[in-house]
C-alpha positions in Angstrom: 0.0 0.0 0.0 1.1 3.6 -0.5 3.2 5.0 2.3 1.5 8.3 3.0 2.5 10.6 5.9 -0.9 11.4 7.3 -2.3 12.0 10.8 -4.4 9.0 11.9 -7.7 9.8 13.4 -8.4 8.7 16.9 -11.8 10.0 17.9 -15.0 11.7 16.6 -17.3 13.9 18.7 -21.0 14.8 18.0 -21.2 18.3 16.7 -24.9 18.4 15.8 -27.9 16.0 15.9 -31.2 15.9 14.1 -33.6 13.8 16.1 -37.4 13.4 16.3 -39.3 16.0 18.3 -42.9 15.6 17.2 -44.7 12.3 16.6 -48.3 13.6 16.3 -50.8 15.3 18.6 -51.2 18.9 19.6 -48.9 21.7 18.4 -48.9 25.2 19.9 -46.8 28.3 19.3 -45.8 30.7 22.1 -47.2 34.2 22.2 -43.8 35.7 21.4 -43.6 33.4 18.4 -40.1 32.1 19.4 -40.9 28.6 20.4 -43.0 25.7 19.1 -44.5 23.3 21.7 -45.4 19.8 20.5 -46.0 16.3 21.9 -43.6 13.4 21.4 -44.8 10.4 23.2 -44.3 10.9 27.0 -42.7 14.3 26.4 -43.5 17.9 25.4 -40.7 19.2 23.3 -39.9 22.9 23.0 -38.4 23.8 19.6 -36.6 27.1 19.1 -37.8 28.5 15.8 -34.6 30.5 15.0 -32.2 27.6 15.4 -34.5 24.6 14.9 -33.0 23.0 18.1 -35.0 21.4 20.9 -34.2 23.6 23.8 -36.4 22.0 26.5 -38.0 18.6 27.0 -40.8 18.2 29.5 -41.5 14.7 30.7 -43.7 13.1 33.5 -41.9 11.1 36.2 -44.0 8.1 35.5 -43.2 8.3 31.8 -46.9 8.0 30.9 -47.9 9.3 27.5 -49.0 13.0 27.5 -52.5 13.2 26.0 -52.8 17.0 25.9 -51.2 20.2 27.1 -51.8 23.9 27.1 -49.5 26.9 27.2 -50.8 30.1 29.0 -51.2 33.2 26.9 -48.4 35.0 28.8 -46.0 32.1 27.9 -45.2 31.6 31.6 -47.1 28.4 32.4 -47.4 25.0 30.8 -49.9 22.4 32.0 -49.7 18.8 30.8 -52.2 15.9 31.2 -51.1 12.3 31.1 -52.8 8.9 30.9 -52.2 8.6 34.7 -55.0 11.2 35.1 -52.7 13.7 36.6 -52.3 17.4 35.7 -48.9 18.9 36.1 -48.0 22.6 36.0 -44.5 23.4 34.8 -42.0 26.2 34.7 -41.1 25.1 31.2 -38.1 27.4 30.9 -36.4 25.5 33.8 -38.1 22.2 32.9 -39.3 22.1 36.6 -42.7 20.8 37.8 -44.2 23.3 40.2 -47.5 21.6 41.0 -49.3 18.3 40.5 -53.0 17.6 41.0 -55.6 15.0 40.0 -57.6 15.7 36.9 -60.9 14.5 38.5 -61.8 13.2 35.0 -62.4 9.4 35.1 -60.6 8.9 31.8 -57.7 10.8 30.1 -58.0 14.4 29.1 -58.4 15.0 25.4 -58.2 18.8 25.0 -57.0 21.8 27.0 -56.9 25.5 26.6 -56.2 28.8 28.6 -58.3 32.0 28.6 -56.6 35.2 27.5 -55.9 36.2 31.2 -53.9 33.0 31.9 -55.9 32.4 35.1 -58.6 30.0 33.8 -57.9 26.7 32.2 -60.4 24.3 30.6 -59.9 20.6 30.2 -62.1 18.4 28.1 -62.1 14.7 28.9 -62.9 11.5 27.2 -65.7 11.0 29.8 -67.8 13.8 28.2 -67.2 16.4 31.0 -65.4 19.7 31.0 -63.5 21.0 34.0 -62.5 24.6 34.6 -59.5 25.3 36.8 -58.4 28.5 38.6 -54.6 27.9 38.2 -53.8 30.9 40.5 -56.0 29.9 43.5 -55.6 26.2 42.5 -59.1 24.8 42.6 -61.7 23.5 40.2 -64.3 26.3 39.4 -66.7 24.5 37.1 -67.8 21.0 36.2 -69.7 21.1 32.9 -71.7 18.0 31.9 -73.8 17.3 28.9 -71.4 16.5 26.1 -71.7 13.1 24.4 -68.4 11.2 24.1 -64.9 12.6 23.9 -64.7 16.4 24.2 -61.9 16.9 21.6 -62.2 20.7 21.3 -62.5 23.4 23.9 -62.0 27.2 23.2 -62.6 30.3 25.2 -64.2 33.3 23.6 -61.4 35.9 23.1 -63.5 38.5 24.9 -63.1 37.3 28.5 -65.9 39.7 29.6 -68.4 37.5 27.9 -67.4 34.5 30.0 -68.2 32.0 27.3 -66.7 28.7 26.4 -67.1 26.7 23.2 -66.7 22.9 23.0 -67.3 20.1 20.6 -67.6 16.3 21.0 -68.7 13.3 19.0 -72.2 14.6 18.4 -70.7 17.1 15.9 -72.4 20.0 17.6 -70.7 23.1 19.0 -71.8 23.8 22.6 -71.8 27.3 24.0 -71.4 27.5 27.8 -72.2 30.5 30.0 -69.6 30.3 32.7 -71.6 32.6 35.0 -74.4 30.1 35.2 -72.5 26.9 34.3 -75.2 26.1 31.8 -75.1 25.2 28.1 -76.8 28.2 26.4 -77.2 26.6 23.0 -75.8 24.0 20.6 -74.7 25.2 17.2 -75.6 22.5 14.7 -74.3 22.6 11.1 -71.7 19.9 10.7 -72.2 16.2 10.1 -68.7 15.2 11.0 -66.2 16.1 13.7 -65.6 19.8 14.2 -61.9 20.3 14.0 -61.2 24.0 14.7 -62.7 27.4 15.5 -61.6 30.9 14.6 -63.0 34.2 15.8 -63.2 37.6 14.1 -61.4 40.6 15.7 -64.7 42.1 17.0 -65.7 38.7 18.5 -69.1 38.7 16.8 -68.3 36.2 14.0 -66.9 32.7 14.3 -65.9 30.2 11.6 -65.9 26.5 12.3 -64.3 23.7 10.1 -65.0 20.0 10.0 -64.1 16.8 8.3 -67.5 16.9 6.5 -65.7 19.2 3.9 -67.5 22.4 4.9 -66.8 25.5 6.8 -69.6 27.4 8.6 -69.7 31.1 9.3 -71.6 31.9 12.6 -73.2 35.0 13.9 -72.6 34.9 17.6 -75.1 37.6 18.4 -78.0 35.7 16.9 -76.3 32.3 17.4 -77.2 31.3 13.9 -75.3 30.1 10.8 -74.8 32.9 8.3 -73.3 30.9 5.5 -72.0 27.4 4.8 -68.9 27.2 2.6 -68.2 23.9 0.7 -64.4 23.5 0.5 -64.4 19.9 -1.0 -61.8 18.5 1.4 -61.7 17.4 5.0 -60.6 20.5 6.8 -58.4 20.3 9.9 -57.7 24.0 10.5 -59.2 27.4 9.8 -57.8 30.9 10.4 -59.5 34.3 9.8 -57.1 36.6 8.0 -56.6 40.2 9.3 -58.5 42.8 7.3 -55.9 45.6 7.9 -53.2 43.9 5.8 -52.7 44.2 2.0 -53.2 40.6 0.9 -53.8 41.3 -2.8 -51.0 38.7 -3.7 -53.3 35.9 -2.6 -56.4 37.2 -4.3 -58.0 39.4 -1.6 -59.3 42.6 -3.2 -61.9 43.7 -0.6 -62.1 44.2 3.1 -64.7 41.5 3.5 -64.1 38.5 5.8 -61.6 36.0 4.4 -60.3 32.9 5.9 -57.6 30.2 5.1 -58.3 26.4 5.3 -55.9 23.5 5.6 -56.9 20.0 5.0 -56.5 16.6 3.3 -55.3 18.1 0.0 -52.2 19.4 1.6 -52.7 23.0 0.3 -53.6 26.3 1.9 -56.6 27.9 0.2 -58.1 31.3 0.8 -61.9 31.8 0.9 -64.2 34.8 0.8 -66.9 34.3 3.5 -69.6 36.4 1.9 -69.5 34.7 -1.5 -68.2 31.2 -0.4 -65.6 31.5 -3.2 -62.0 30.3 -3.2 -59.9 33.3 -4.2 -56.5 31.7 -3.9 -55.0 28.1 -3.8 -51.4 27.2 -3.3 -49.7 25.5 -6.2 -48.9 21.9 -5.5 -45.1 21.2 -5.5 -44.0 19.9 -8.9 -43.1 16.3 -8.7 -42.0 15.9 -12.3 -43.6 12.5 -12.4 -44.1 10.5 -15.5 -47.6 10.7 -16.9 -48.4 7.2 -15.7 -47.4 8.2 -12.2 -50.0 10.9 -11.8 -52.9 10.1 -9.5 -55.8 11.8 -7.9 -55.2 13.0 -4.3 -56.6 10.8 -1.6 -57.6 11.6 1.9 -54.6 9.7 3.3 -52.1 11.8 1.3 -48.9 12.2 3.4 -48.9 15.8 2.5 -52.3 16.3 4.2 -52.4 19.1 6.7 -53.6 18.4 10.3 -53.2 21.8 12.0 -53.2 25.5 11.0 -52.0 28.2 13.4 -51.7 32.0 13.0 -48.7 34.0 14.1 -50.0 37.6 14.1 -46.8 39.3 15.2 -44.7 38.1 12.3 -47.6 37.7 9.8 -47.0 34.0 9.3 -49.1 30.8 9.2 -47.9 27.5 10.6 -49.2 24.3 9.1 -48.6 20.7 10.3 -48.5 17.8 7.9 -49.6 14.2 8.3 -45.9 13.3 8.1 -45.2 15.4 11.2 -43.6 18.3 9.3 -44.1 21.8 10.5 -44.1 24.4 7.7 -44.0 28.2 8.3 -45.6 30.4 5.5 -45.0 34.1 5.2 -47.9 36.4 4.4 -49.0 38.1 2.2 -47.6 35.7 -0.5 -47.9 32.5 1.5 -44.3 31.7 0.5 -42.5 28.9 2.4 -40.2 30.3 5.0 -39.1 27.4 7.2 -39.8 23.7 7.4 -39.1 21.5 10.4 -39.2 17.7 10.2 -40.7 16.4 13.4 -40.2 12.7 12.7 -38.2 11.0 9.9 -38.9 7.4 10.6 -36.1 5.1 9.6 -33.1 6.9 8.0 -31.7 4.8 5.0 -29.0 7.1 3.7 -27.3 10.5 4.3 -24.9 12.6 2.3 -23.2 16.0 2.7 -24.2 18.8 0.2 -23.4 22.4 -0.6 -20.6 24.8 -0.1 -18.5 23.9 3.0 -20.9 21.0 3.6 -23.6 23.3 4.8 -26.5 20.9 4.0 -27.2 17.2 4.3 -29.5 15.1 2.1 -31.5 12.4 4.0 -33.4 9.5 2.5 -35.9 8.1 5.0 -38.6 5.5 4.9 -40.6 7.8 2.7 -41.0 8.9 -0.9 -39.9 12.4 0.0 -36.3 13.5 0.1 -35.2 15.9 2.9 -32.4 18.4 2.6 -31.4 20.0 6.0 -29.5 23.2 6.5 -27.2 22.3 9.4 -27.1 25.9 10.8 -30.9 26.2 11.4 -32.2 22.6 11.0 -34.6 24.1 8.4 -35.5 21.5 5.8 -36.5 21.4 2.2 -38.9 18.6 1.3 -38.3 17.3 -2.2 -41.2 15.6 -4.1 -40.6 13.4 -7.1 -40.3 9.7 -6.2 -43.5 7.9 -5.7 -42.1 5.2 -3.4 -39.5 4.9 -0.7 -36.1 6.4 -1.5 -33.4 3.8 -0.8 -30.0 5.3 -1.7 -28.2 8.6 -2.4 -24.8 9.7 -3.9 -23.3 13.1 -4.5 -21.0 14.4 -7.3 -17.6 15.8 -6.7 -18.5 19.5 -6.2 -21.4 18.8 -3.9 -24.1 20.7 -5.7 -25.5 17.8 -7.8 -26.7 14.5 -6.3 -28.6 11.5 -7.3 -31.3 9.3 -5.7 -32.9 6.0 -6.4 -36.1 4.4 -5.0 -38.5 1.5 -4.9 -40.4 3.2 -7.8 -37.7 1.7 -10.1 -36.4 5.2 -11.0 -33.3 7.3 -10.6 -33.4 11.1 -10.2 -30.7 13.8 -10.4 -31.1 16.9 -8.2 -29.4 20.3 -8.5 -28.8 22.7 -5.6 -28.4 26.4 -6.3 -25.1 27.6 -4.9 -26.5 30.9 -3.7 -30.0 30.3 -2.4 -29.6 26.6 -1.5 -32.8 25.8 -3.4 -32.9 22.2 -4.7 -34.8 21.2 -7.9 -35.1 17.9 -9.8 -33.0 18.2 -13.0 -33.3 14.7 -14.6 -34.9 11.4 -14.1 -34.7 7.9 -15.6 -36.8 4.8 -15.3 -36.0 1.5 -17.0 -35.3 -0.9 -14.2 -37.7 -3.8 -13.7 -37.6 -3.7 -9.9 -36.6 -1.5 -7.0 -33.3 0.4 -7.4 -31.3 -0.2 -4.2 -28.0 1.6 -4.9 -26.6 4.4 -6.9 -23.1 5.8 -7.6 -21.9 9.0 -9.3 -18.9 9.6 -11.5 -15.9 10.9 -9.5 -14.0 13.2 -11.9 -16.9 15.2 -13.3 -20.7 15.2 -13.6 -20.8 12.9 -16.6 -22.6 9.6 -15.7 -24.1 7.6 -12.9 -24.5 3.9 -12.2 -27.5 2.2 -10.6 -27.9 -1.3 -9.2 -31.3 -3.0 -8.8 -33.1 -5.9 -7.3 -33.6 -7.1 -10.9 -29.9 -8.1 -10.7 -28.7 -5.6 -13.3 -26.5 -2.6 -13.3 -27.2 0.3 -15.6 -24.9 3.2 -16.7 -26.7 6.5 -17.3 -25.1 9.4 -19.2 -26.0 12.9 -18.1 -26.5 15.9 -20.3 -23.8 18.6 -20.3 -26.1 21.4 -19.3 -27.4 19.6 -16.2 -26.0 22.3 -13.8 -27.3 25.2 -15.8 -30.0 27.5 -14.5 -32.6 26.1 -16.9 -35.6 24.6 -15.2 -36.0 21.9 -17.9 -36.4 18.4 -16.8 -34.2 15.9 -18.7 -35.1 12.3 -19.2 -32.2 9.9 -19.0 -31.6 6.8 -21.1 -29.4 4.0 -20.0 -26.1 3.7 -21.9 -25.6 0.1 -21.0 -27.3 -2.6 -19.0 -25.6 -5.7 -17.6 -26.9 -8.6 -15.6 -24.3 -8.6 -12.9 -25.4 -10.9 -10.1 -27.7 -13.8 -9.3 -29.4 -12.0 -6.5 -30.3 -8.4 -5.4 -27.6 -5.9 -5.9 -27.0 -4.0 -2.6 -24.2 -1.6 -3.6 -22.3 -0.1 -6.5 -19.3 2.1 -6.5 -17.3 4.0 -9.2 -13.5 4.1 -8.9 -11.7 7.5 -8.4 -10.6 7.5 -12.0 -14.1 6.7 -13.4 -12.6 3.6 -15.2 -13.8 0.8 -12.9 -17.1 -0.2 -11.3 -17.6 -2.5 -8.2 -20.8 -4.2 -7.3 -21.9 -6.1 -4.2 -24.8 -8.5 -4.0 -26.8 -10.8 -1.8 -25.2 -13.7 -3.7 -22.2 -13.2 -1.3 -19.8 -11.9 -4.0 -18.4 -8.6 -5.1 -17.4 -8.0 -8.7 -15.1 -5.7 -10.6 -16.2 -4.2 -13.9 -14.5 -2.1 -16.6 -16.2 1.1 -17.7 -13.7 1.8 -20.4 -16.0 0.6 -23.2 -18.8 3.0 -24.2 -21.4 0.4 -25.1 -21.2 -2.0 -22.2 -19.4 -2.9 -19.0 -16.9 -5.8 -18.9 -16.4 -8.2 -16.0 -12.8 -8.2 -14.8 -13.0 -10.4 -11.7 -14.9 -11.7 -8.7 -14.2 -11.3 -5.0 -15.2 -14.4 -3.1 -14.8 -14.9 0.6 -17.8 -13.5 2.5 -20.1 -16.0 4.1 -23.3 -13.9 3.6 -24.6 -11.1 1.4 -22.3 -8.1 0.6 -23.9 -4.9 1.8 -21.4 -2.3 0.7 -18.4 -1.8 -1.6 -15.9 1.2 -1.7 -12.7 2.0 -3.6 -9.6 3.3 -1.9 -8.8 6.9 -2.9 -5.1 6.1 -3.3 -4.5 2.4 -3.6 -5.6 -0.4 -5.9 -7.8 -1.8 -3.1 -11.5 -2.4 -2.6 -13.3 -2.5 0.7 -16.4 -4.6 1.3 -18.8 -5.1 4.2 -21.1 -8.1 4.7 -23.9 -9.6 6.7 -21.4 -12.0 8.1 -20.2 -9.3 10.5 -16.9 -8.6 8.8 -15.3 -6.0 6.5 -12.6 -7.1 4.0 -9.9 -5.5 1.9 -9.3 -6.9 -1.5 -6.5 -6.5 -4.1 -7.7 -5.3 -7.5 -4.8 -7.1 -9.1 -5.3 -10.7 -8.0 -8.7 -10.3 -6.4 -7.4 -11.8 -3.2 -8.3 -10.9 0.4 -5.7 -8.7 2.0 -7.2 -8.1 5.5 -10.3 -8.9 7.4 -11.8 -6.6 10.1 -13.9 -8.3 12.8 -15.6 -6.5 15.6 -19.2 -5.9 14.9 -21.7 -8.1 16.5 -24.1 -8.1 13.5 -24.2 -7.2 9.8 -21.7 -4.5 8.7 -24.0 -2.3 6.5 -21.5 0.4 5.3 -17.8 0.9 4.9 -15.8 3.9 3.7 -12.2 5.1 3.5 -10.9 8.1 5.5 -7.5 9.6 6.3 -6.5 9.3 2.6 -7.1 5.6 2.5 -5.2 4.7 5.6 -8.2 4.1 7.8 -11.8 2.7 7.5 -15.1 3.6 9.0 -17.7 0.9 9.3 -21.3 0.9 10.5 -23.5 -2.0 11.5 -26.8 -3.4 12.6 -25.5 -3.2 16.2 -25.9 0.6 16.1 -22.1 1.1 16.3 -19.7 3.0 14.1 -16.1 1.8 14.2 -12.8 3.5 13.2 -10.1 1.1 11.9 -6.4 1.6 11.2 -5.6 -0.5 8.1 -1.9 -1.0 8.8 -2.4 -2.5 12.3 -5.8 -4.1 11.6 -6.9 -2.4 14.9 -10.2 -0.8 15.9 -9.1 2.5 17.5 -12.5 3.9 18.3 -16.1 2.7 18.7 -18.8 5.3 18.5 -22.2 4.4 20.1 -24.4 7.4 19.4 -27.2 5.3 17.7 -29.6 2.8 19.1 -30.4 0.8 16.0 -29.1 -0.1 12.6 -26.8 2.5 11.0 -27.7 2.5 7.3 -26.1 5.9 6.3 -22.4 6.7 6.6 -20.6 9.5 4.7 -17.4 11.5 5.1 -17.1 15.1 3.8 -14.6 16.2 1.2 -12.3 17.8 3.7 -12.3 14.5 5.7 -12.8 16.3 9.0 -16.5 15.4 9.4 -18.8 12.5 8.9 -22.6 12.0 9.1 -24.5 8.9 10.1 -28.2 8.0 9.8 -29.9 5.2 11.7 -33.1 3.3 11.9 -33.6 5.1 15.3 -34.6 8.2 13.2 -31.6 10.1 14.3 -29.1 11.8 12.0 -25.7 12.7 13.7 -23.0 14.9 12.4 -19.6 14.0 13.9 -16.4 16.1 13.9 -12.9 14.7 13.9 -11.4 15.8 17.2 -8.0 14.2 16.9 -6.2 17.5 16.3 -8.2 19.1 19.1 -7.4 16.4 21.5 -3.7 16.6 20.6 -3.7 20.3 21.0 -5.5 20.0 24.4 -3.0 17.4 25.5 -0.1 19.6 24.4 -1.5 22.6 26.2 -2.1 20.5 29.3 1.5 19.4 29.3 2.8 23.0 28.8 0.5 24.2 31.6 1.9 21.4 33.9 5.5 22.5 33.1 4.7 26.1 34.0 3.0 25.0 37.2 6.0 22.8 38.1 8.3 25.7 37.6 6.1 27.9 39.7 6.0 25.2 42.4 9.7 25.0 42.4 9.9 28.8 42.9 7.4 28.7 45.7 9.3 26.0 47.5 12.5 28.0 47.1 10.8 31.0 48.6 9.4 28.8 51.4 5.8 29.8 50.5 4.6 26.4 51.5 0.8 27.2 51.6 0.7 28.4 48.0 3.0 25.5 47.0 0.8 22.9 48.6 -2.4 24.4 47.0 -0.7 24.5 43.6 0.4 20.9 43.9 -3.1 19.8 44.9 -4.5 21.6 41.9 -2.2 19.5 39.6 -3.9 16.4 41.1 -0.6 14.6 41.3 0.0 12.8 44.7 3.7 12.5 44.1 4.1 16.3 43.6 2.0 17.0 46.8 4.3 14.5 48.6 7.4 16.4 47.6 5.9 19.6 49.2 5.1 17.7 52.4 8.7 16.4 52.5 10.0 19.9 52.0 8.0 21.1 55.0 9.2 18.2 57.1 12.8 19.2 56.6 12.3 22.6 58.1 12.7 23.7 61.8 9.5 23.3 63.8 8.2 21.1 60.9 5.2 19.8 62.9 3.9 23.2 63.7 4.5 24.4 60.2 2.8 21.4 58.7 -0.2 21.9 61.0 -0.5 25.5 60.2 -0.3 24.9 56.5 -2.7 22.0 56.3 -5.4 23.7 58.4 -5.4 26.8 56.1 -6.3 24.7 53.0 -9.8 24.8 51.6 -12.2 22.0 52.3 -11.8 20.5 48.8 -8.1 20.6 49.2 -8.2 18.9 52.5 -10.4 16.2 50.9 -7.8 15.7 48.2 -5.0 15.6 50.8 -6.9 12.9 52.8 -7.2 10.9 49.6 -3.5 11.2 48.8 -2.6 10.0 52.4 -4.4 6.8 51.6 -2.0 6.4 48.6 1.2 7.4 50.4 0.4 5.1 53.4 0.7 2.0 51.2 4.4 2.6 50.8 6.8 2.2 53.8 9.0 4.9 52.4 6.3 7.5 52.5 4.3 6.3 55.5 5.8 8.8 58.0 4.7 11.8 55.9 1.3 10.3 55.4 0.9 9.7 59.2 2.1 13.2 59.9 -0.6 14.7 57.7 -3.2 12.3 59.1 -2.3 13.4 62.6 -3.1 17.0 61.8 -6.4 16.1 60.1 -7.6 13.7 62.7 -6.6 15.9 65.6 -8.1 19.2 64.4 -11.1 18.1 62.3 -14.2 16.6 63.9 -15.3 13.2 62.6 -18.6 14.7 61.3 -16.7 17.0 59.0 -14.4 14.3 57.8 -17.3 12.0 57.0 -18.6 14.7 54.6 -15.6 14.2 52.4 -16.2 12.1 49.4 -15.1 8.5 50.0 -13.8 9.3 53.5 -15.0 6.1 55.1 -13.4 4.0 52.4 -10.1 5.9 52.6 -9.9 5.4 56.4 -10.8 1.8 56.2 -7.9 1.4 53.8 -5.6 3.3 56.1 -6.1 1.0 59.1 -4.5 -2.3 57.8 -1.4 -0.5 56.4 -1.0 1.5 59.6 -1.1 -1.7 61.7 1.5 -3.2 59.3 3.8 -0.2 59.8 3.4 -0.4 63.6 4.4 -4.1 63.5 7.5 -3.2 61.4 8.5 -0.5 63.9 8.1 -3.0 66.8 10.4 -5.4 65.0 12.9 -2.6 64.5 12.9 -1.8 68.2 13.4 -5.4 69.1 16.3 -5.6 66.7 17.9 -2.4 68.2 17.6 -4.0 71.7 19.5 -7.0 70.5 22.1 -4.7 69.1 22.5 -3.1 72.5 23.1 -6.5 74.0 25.8 -7.4 71.4 27.6 -4.1 72.0 27.6 -4.7 75.7 29.1 -8.1 75.3 32.0 -6.8 73.1 35.3 -6.3 74.9 38.6 -4.6 74.1 40.9 -7.0 72.4 42.9 -9.0 74.9 40.8 -8.0 77.9 39.3 -10.6 80.2 35.6 -11.1 80.3 34.2 -9.6 83.4 30.5 -10.5 82.8 29.0 -13.6 83.9 26.8 -15.8 81.7 23.9 -15.2 83.9 23.9 -11.4 83.7 20.9 -9.7 82.3 20.9 -7.7 79.0 20.9 -4.0 79.3 17.7 -2.8 77.4 18.7 0.9 77.6 18.2 2.5 74.1 21.4 2.7 72.2 21.3 6.4 71.9 21.5 7.0 75.7 24.6 4.7 76.2 28.2 5.1 75.2 29.1 3.3 72.1 31.8 0.6 72.5 34.6 0.7 69.9 37.4 -1.9 69.7 41.0 -0.6 69.8 42.9 -2.9 67.4 46.2 -1.3 68.5 45.7 -2.4 72.1 46.8 1.0 73.6 46.1 1.3 77.3 44.5 4.4 78.7 46.6 6.9 80.7 45.8 8.0 84.2 44.1 11.0 82.9 41.9 8.8 80.7 41.1 6.7 83.7 39.9 9.7 85.6 37.8 10.7 82.6 36.5 7.2 82.6 35.5 7.4 86.2 33.9 10.7 85.6 32.0 9.4 82.6 30.4 6.8 84.7 28.4 9.5 86.6 26.8 10.6 83.3 25.1 7.4 82.6 21.3 7.0 82.6 19.9 7.0 86.1 17.2 4.6 85.0 19.6 1.7 84.5 19.6 -1.0 87.2 22.1 -0.8 90.1 23.7 -4.1 89.2 24.3 -2.8 85.7 26.0 0.3 87.1 28.4 -1.9 89.1 29.1 -3.9 85.9 29.8 -0.7 84.0 32.2 0.5 86.6 34.4 -2.6 86.0 34.2 -2.3 82.2 36.5 -0.1 80.3 34.8 2.3 77.8 35.8 1.5 74.3 35.4 5.1 73.4 38.1 6.1 76.0 40.3 3.2 75.0 40.2 4.4 71.4 41.8 7.7 72.2 45.4 8.5 71.5 47.1 11.2 73.5 43.7 12.3 74.8 42.3 13.0 71.3 39.2 11.0 70.1 39.3 9.1 66.8 37.2 10.9 64.2 35.9 7.7 62.5 34.6 6.3 65.8 32.9 9.6 66.6 31.2 9.7 63.2 29.9 6.2 63.6 28.5 7.0 67.0 26.7 10.1 65.7 25.1 8.0 62.9 23.9 5.4 65.3 22.4 8.0 67.6 20.6 9.7 64.6 19.1 6.3 63.5 17.8 5.7 67.0 16.2 9.2 67.1 14.4 8.5 63.8 13.2 5.2 65.1 11.8 6.9 68.2 10.2 9.6 66.1 8.5 7.0 63.8 7.2 5.1 66.7 5.8 8.2 68.3 4.2 9.4 65.0 2.6 6.1 64.3 1.3 5.8 67.8 -0.3 9.2 67.9 -2.1 8.8 64.6 -3.4 5.3 65.1 -7.2 5.0 65.1 -9.3 4.0 68.1 -11.6 1.1 67.4 -14.7 2.9 68.5 -14.2 6.2 66.6 -16.8 7.5 64.1 -14.4 7.0 61.2 -13.9 3.3 61.7 -17.4 2.4 62.8 
């Protein structure tokens, strides 16, 4: 393989995520028109309109599905109702529940709304009752009975002075309730199917109702009669009265009469004049560029059908919700599409980067519609053209032209405008006999594409030269060549970087290599055999004559294009490997599988260097951008994740961390030199390095009055620093070389800090329990050392000057006086006898001995001759003997100090720290 000096990738981090936020149910927009509230199973998600991001998620503790919710008119209060028959009041900006109470309804709540003062809330239940709640004083004010079946619609009259409430249930009537008397004043009957929405005129005297019986009714609320019935010829889910103060001539409004907009099963917004029952404007249906045989009449289950219509008066916009859970914002007066948000994408089958600097991604989902997301705002373009599920995508080199294939047996080519980002269908072709499961674009220029189908054939399609021009013409493609390539479904095709080779992978467990050099047909060059199950993906290396394949047998393989032999096998996925691509200029691989994992492999070492587990289900889509610093994945869990290569970032952070540590070590050295021990100890603790902290403790122990200085320094530390110091003591105490310093610090902590405070430290009990056995071991070691020193005393006492007769009997007891308090006996090898002066000094020295020694030992010492006196020559002591004596005395002092320190810091069995 090519030896390329590149930086291997080691990790990816999630930079953005497109995930489901709406799966059907109620949608409401805040008064300030900045947030969209919508239900998603057991949650209410809050979407920020400007960024398209979910900024809050409200969920009940019991994780019961939320059946309805209502946002107060002042945007301060959110109330949710769940299947557990509980109502919860939320401070939604903090995602905190402030109050919970029983709904009193015997079955779940179906509808909720607030009045304009945000003090009264109405809840309509599936039990046919309506409850009114004073959310300020927190009690139920009304219990309205009389509705038949589920109360699916409740609405306050906008003039709160009238104290009127409107409701609708399964009897298709609209009930008007007088809240002063708690009585139903009248039932407005006009519809023969469910009433779906109500809209009030600015003066409050006119109301328009819509229903699934394909009519809208204009009501006079003063006389409580129907003024006009408007047939709209579609099941209407939403109606909005347009303001009369705006110039809406662009949508056919020429008078100041009452006009309203409807949204329903046809998926179009239409404007109606109430006085004449005439449609004055209808949106144009998005052009699908379908073949004539593909045209069909709209049906009531059209996925583009609209289910909600909301008015945003501040920004002069309308919000429509589609049956496919998309939220579309239209700008008045032209009703032009401003923003689209995809609430739920179902299973994601493929993803690709698009646009300048990879600003967009194209997503193929379990739908006939393509979705193009702008990553900055999450706004989406929905592309219509295919009539069945889109299965695969690929993009040409420059990133503005891409291709798609679908179950409708067709391929389509799409062009994105570089300035506006608008995407249109530029060409299509349809000659396969079965679903087209894979597609690949030419690499050098936009000249051809290759498709692989379940009809076991591959087709090469030539593209027109003016495909990227501004012309809106739709080109029809014809296949240049067709070849029966495999015995079973073709799952993947790939074009080589030089556009001369084609690879295909199939369910027949093989991958094949084809030549594209001939104009009329493709020629088979070889077959790659070795996978035990179907081949899901094929990919050419960008630099080497190597092909990568992935299979349902759970492996990915590298193959030589020269002899078609297997070079390497990568094993690590627990299930099918669905996709494999090259990164890092062909030196690494990325693979995705049915186990929901994405793995990064280094080819040279055959090693998996990173496993990314951001998905919960099969990862079908995997694509790296042209700069090779990002990748995007799409999964059956409906999530699309954009990942960023953080290798360089991690290296830079590690380097900065090392440089920072060097600077801190230098600063620490300066502080120790200046004897600023408190700052030095605090700095060492901040480095979180026990050995560095230990060096500061040792430096303190070498000073005069070390115990007092250590005590003063430790007690001035912050609580978190003392906590760290206690943790370090547990580490030091495991080593006999550092146990004295650990015990010195422990003595300060245990002496001056109450057990109650120590127990507040994280892991204090575990640390102390670990200290006890090591401390006992150190005590036993010191005991053995003291016993050994006593035996050494005995040996020294038994030693005599060379040639001197033994004056001690065998039955004499051993002197247990510590070695440091007795004269050290030295042997005079020269045998020089002491002078008279030395003898007098010897007699005088006997008076200086320890008064604690037994009397019989004193008599014995009087008879013995001091080796130290015998070792003098002309009254001058020998320097070597004196040095030896001082060393022994220093050793004994250290032994005493260690024993004392260990004894003072040992833990009583009944203390709070050991209990």
